[in-house]
C-alpha positions, 0 to 999 in steps of 0.5 A: 350842918344841913343835910338832904338824904346823905348829902350836905347842903353847901348852899340854897339860893332862890333866884328871880331871873327875867327872860334873857338874863342869868344869875352868877354866884360863888360858893360861900367862903370856906367851901370849894371855890366854885363860880356858877352861872345859871341861864335859861334857853327859852327856845321852845322844846318838844313836849316833855323834852326839857333839859339841863346841861352843864360845862365848865367854861372860863373857870365858871360852871355854866348850867343851862336849862332848856325848855323849862317854861311850865307855869305849874312847875318843873324840877329834877326827879333826883339830885344831879351829880356835877362831878368830884371835888379834888378831895374825891367827894362827889358834888351835885345840885337839885332845883325847883322851878316856876315860869311866871309871866316872863320870869324864871323863879328858881330854887337851887341847892348845891350838895357835897358828898352822898349819892346821886 
């Protein structure tokens, strides 16, 4: 088992996502069955107004990053809580991101348990 703080790491993936494309993946077998989509909205955002939103659409957890175009890197300041699993455990994620050329490089960690 791998932990970060008091959260158990369910998965850690790195993605290279060209502008206009998305990454879609499932949680590993034996874990809560969640399909996740990650996409970037490259519409220019006001300085300091980048955001991340998520919603479940058609049984897919769709995570959208808007304005994440910093070539020096962007991340969340702390893990974000997505919700609670049917067993009552909280789950969430954290990311680290670089935008190089016309490509998004994203490291994504999904957590269960712990505090957010």
